[in-house]
N, C-alpha and C positions, 0 to 999 in steps of 0.2 A: 264812871266809864265815859270815855270820850266818844265822839261820833264815829271815828274809824273803828274802834274796838266794837262798838255796837253793830256797825255794818257787818263786820267780820263774824260776830256771834250769830246774827240773823242769817247771813249767807250760809255759814257752816251748818246751822240747824236745818235750813231748807234743803241742803245737799245730803242730809242724813247723818251728819257727824254729831258728836255729843261734846260741844265745846264747854269749857268752864273758865271762869274768870278767877285768876289767882290773886293773892294778897297784894301784888304789885300793880294790879289792873291789866295784866297781860292775859291774852286768850290762849288757853292750852287745849290741845285736842290730839287725837290719834288719826293717822292716815296710813293705810297699809301696814298696820301694826307698829308704826313708829310714832314717837311723840314729836309734836311741833308746838312752837310758841309764836304768837303774833304779838309784837311789841309796837307801841306807838310812842310818839313824843308830844307831850302836852304843849310844848312851845312851838311845835311845827305840825300843824294839822294835815299837812300833805305828805308826811313821811310814814312809810309802812315797812316794817322789817318782819320777815318770816324766818324763823330759826329752827333748825333741826339740831338739838343739843346732844352732846355726849354720845356721838355715834361710834367713837373710837377712844379707847383708853391707852395712853402711852405708858409703857412699863419701864423704860430706861432712858438715860440721857442720849445714848446712841440712837434709840428709836425716835426720840424727840427731834434730833437733827434730821433724820430721815423723813419724819413727818412734815417738817418745814419745807423740805425740798419737794416732796410729793404734793403738798398743799399748793405750792406755787405752780406746779405743773397743771394741776386740776384747774386752778383759778385762771390760768392762761388759756385753757382749752374750752371751758364751759361758760357760756354766757350767764351774766347776771349774778352768779353765785360767788361767794367768798368762803373758802374753807380756811378755818382759823384754828391754830393751835393755842389753846387757852393756858393760862398760868397754872391751872389745877391739873394739867396733864390730860385733859380731855380735848377732843377735836369736835368742832362744831361746823355746820354749814349754814350759811345765811344768805338771804336775798334782801337787798335794800332797794327801795324804789320810792320815787315821788309820784303821787297820785293826785288827781284833781279832787275838788271838794265834794263831788258826788260820784264816786267811782262805781262802775259796774264790775264788781268783783268776778263775775262770770267770765269776763273778757281775759283775765290773766291769772286768777288765783290757782286753779288746778295746774296750769302750766308751771307756775312757780313751785308748787309742791313736787311736780315731776322732775324739774331741773335740780332741785335740792336733793332729791332721792338719787338721781343720776350722779351728782357730784360726790355724794357720800359713797355710793357703790364704786365709782371709779377710784376714789381715794383708797378704799379698802382693797380693791383688786391690785392696785399698784403697790401698796404696802406689802401685801402678801407675796406678790411676785418678787419684789426686791429682797424681802426677808428669806425667801426660798433660795435665792441666788447667793446669799451670804452665809 
């Protein structure tokens, strides 16, 4: 486990979460009933990615095209996040950031979780709205 992953594990435990380290060395935990993953890069110790995986399942090629448009709209509007349509027809939200070598996670971690949740919620609302119109 690298330093950033350890810092995240310690921070999450202190905040009352139950983080686990998966086989890839990523930190996995639940926040407000949703799963999140913290990934790091062994070659870049100042890189931190927080991911909200698989929050939307794409059912058709038409929906995939719509999801790409909606993801772009959400990415344009919400700071820090990237909503990504994955090859496996799942939609993920992620926040990538550079941090210093001794970050105080309390300064930004909860805000990162809130912004990812907001991006996923906005994506879902826009998708449902557009689907109702069609």
